[in-house]
ZAMARGU-4260 file (C-alpha; in steps of 0.2 Angstrom, whole numbers, plus 5000, padded with zeros to 4 digits):
<rodrens>
0) 5000/5000/5001 | 5006/5019/4997 | 5007/5022/5016 | 5024/5010/5015 | 5035/5023/5004
5) 5044/5035/5013 | 5041/5052/5007 | 5047/5069/5009 | 5035/5079/4998 | 5018/5079/5006
10) 5003/5080/4995 | 4994/5097/4999 | 5008/5106/5006 | 5028/5102/5008 | 5032/5093/5024
15) 5048/5092/5033 | 5057/5073/5036 | 5054/5064/5049 | 5063/5070/5066 | 5075/5060/5071
20) 5090/5050/5063 | 5086/5032/5069 | 5071/5021/5063 | 5059/5017/5078 | 5051/5002/5080
25) 5033/5001/5086 | 5027/4997/5104 | 5022/4977/5105 | 5003/4976/5104 | 4993/4968/5116
30) 4979/4962/5106 | 4963/4952/5115 | 4949/4943/5108 | 4943/4951/5095 | 4948/4967/5094
35) 4960/4976/5082 | 4978/4976/5088 | 4982/4995/5082 | 4967/5000/5096 | 4980/4990/5110
40) 4994/5002/5108 | 5003/5012/5121 | 4999/5033/5118 | 5010/5045/5124 | 5009/5053/5141
45) 5007/5072/5144 | 5022/5082/5147 | 5028/5099/5155 | 5032/5112/5140 | 5039/5128/5140
50) 5040/5145/5130 | 5027/5147/5115 | 5021/5129/5114 | 5012/5137/5131 | 5000/5147/5122
55) 4993/5135/5115 | 4983/5119/5121 | 4995/5102/5120 | 4979/5090/5114 | 4966/5103/5105
60) 4948/5097/5108 | 4943/5092/5090 | 4926/5100/5090 | 4930/5112/5075 | 4933/5101/5064
65) 4921/5090/5068 | 4908/5103/5065 | 4918/5106/5049 | 4912/5091/5044 | 4893/5092/5050
70) 4897/5078/5063 | 4883/5070/5073 | 4887/5055/5083 | 4905/5053/5082 | 4915/5036/5085
75) 4933/5043/5093 | 4946/5029/5093 | 4959/5034/5105 | 4947/5045/5116 | 4959/5044/5132
80) 4950/5053/5146 | 4936/5062/5133 | 4943/5080/5133 | 4935/5077/5114 | 4921/5066/5118
85) 4913/5077/5130 | 4910/5090/5115 | 4901/5078/5103 | 4884/5075/5100 | 4874/5063/5111
90) 4876/5044/5106 | 4894/5048/5107 | 4906/5035/5109 | 4924/5036/5112 | 4936/5018/5113
95) 4952/5017/5121 | 4965/5003/5125 | 4968/5007/5142 | 4954/5003/5155 | 4957/5018/5166
100) 4954/5032/5155 | 4939/5022/5149 | 4932/5022/5168 | 4936/5042/5166 | 4926/5043/5154
105) 4911/5037/5163 | 4913/5045/5175 | 4911/5062/5168 | 4896/5055/5160 | 4901/5049/5141
110) 4899/5032/5135 | 4918/5023/5131 | 4922/5005/5129 | 4938/4998/5128 | 4942/4987/5110
115) 4935/4971/5113 | 4919/4978/5124 | 4915/4990/5111 | 4915/4976/5099 | 4905/4963/5109
120) 4894/4979/5114 | 4876/4984/5110 | 4883/5003/5101 | 4895/4990/5083 | 4882/4992/5072
125) 4887/4995/5054 | 4883/5014/5051 | 4880/5019/5068 | 4891/5035/5067 | 4890/5050/5057
130) 4910/5053/5060 | 4925/5043/5064 | 4938/5055/5074 | 4957/5049/5080 | 4969/5058/5083
135) 4990/5056/5091 | 4986/5039/5087 | 4990/5032/5070 | 5010/5038/5073 | 5011/5025/5085
140) 5006/5013/5074 | 5013/5003/5060 | 5006/5001/5041 | 4996/4985/5046 | 4993/4991/5059
145) 4985/5008/5053 | 4976/4999/5040 | 4968/4986/5054 | 4962/5000/5063 | 4954/5010/5049
150) 4945/4994/5044 | 4938/4988/5058 | 4931/5007/5064 | 4925/5012/5046 | 4910/5002/5044
155) 4903/5008/5059 | 4900/5027/5051 | 4887/5027/5040 | 4890/5032/5021 | 4894/5048/5018
160) 4899/5053/5037 | 4916/5061/5038 | 4932/5054/5043 | 4945/5064/5053 | 4963/5059/5055
165) 4974/5070/5064 | 4993/5068/5070 | 5007/5080/5074 | 5020/5088/5067 | 5037/5091/5071
170) 5039/5097/5087 | 5024/5086/5097 | 5031/5072/5086 | 5048/5074/5095 | 5040/5075/5112
175) 5028/5060/5112 | 5032/5046/5123 | 5033/5032/5120 | 5042/5035/5103 | 5033/5035/5087
180) 5033/5024/5076 | 5037/5036/5060 | 5033/5053/5055 | 5015/5055/5048 | 5013/5068/5039
185) 4999/5070/5024 | 5007/5061/5013 | 5004/5046/5024 | 4985/5052/5031 | 4982/5052/5011
190) 4988/5035/5009 | 4980/5028/5024 | 4962/5036/5019 | 4963/5029/5003 | 4968/5013/5005
195) 4953/5011/5017 | 4941/5017/5004 | 4938/5035/5011 | 4936/5052/4999 | 4949/5063/5005
200) 4940/5080/5003 | 4956/5092/5012 | 4969/5094/5022 | 4975/5106/5032 | 4987/5112/5046
205) 4978/5116/5063 | 4979/5128/5072 | 4992/5139/5065 | 5000/5138/5047 | 5011/5123/5043
210) 5028/5132/5050 | 5023/5133/5066 | 5023/5113/5069 | 5044/5115/5072 | 5041/5124/5088
215) 5023/5119/5092 | 5018/5103/5099 | 5000/5106/5097 | 4999/5111/5076 | 4994/5094/5070
220) 4990/5089/5051 | 4971/5085/5049 | 4963/5074/5034 | 4947/5077/5031 | 4940/5062/5022
225) 4920/5053/5018 | 4914/5037/5017 | 4908/5033/5001 | 4892/5023/4996 | 4878/5024/4985
230) 4870/5039/4983 | 4881/5047/4993 | 4888/5067/4987 | 4900/5078/4996 | 4896/5086/5011
235) 4900/5105/5013 | 4914/5113/5021 | 4905/5127/5031 | 4916/5131/5047 | 4929/5142/5046
240) 4946/5137/5051
</rodrens>
């Protein structure tokens, strides 16, 4: 698949080469049952920030990006403790590898599951959600895990629904722990989306233009895609950046 080819050129804007000089290897996944192995990958922990990075949140709640695609019920993969999920429409569901994060979501009144529990539960119905979000997850997975994750969860989004794939730019990539597998830029996001059968609608840098990604951990690559199906038209991007 195209994502396996390392590239220094983005589809929609120039990208830097992956930070660091040595290839990273993926952390061991501990999948259980029928859950996709990718959904059990360890995600980064927060670290202290200084300087200009303090001016922006470390993990932006991506509500504005979800409104951009007119999202209703959201399925968030890698929901953490629910900061974004808390702002989503009623009926939204989070999935996370960490049972403690899932429990924290539930104490906040949110609906969240570990991967196996989601797949065995009442919300795992084809087309049950209006959008899929995965933020700061894909860079921690290898190609096969990304493919597995997208195939496993895109089926739960209705035809015409939106998909948001979000990964960190240089500063966020360098700061992430455990070490990301590789720098996942616009080019790789597009390759993964197209491999999953999604229609890519746009890519952009958030919250600041692309050059800010060298300094600010919160700057991210955002890809907006759509789940296709019979009679599906393109959604309208109506929310200003």
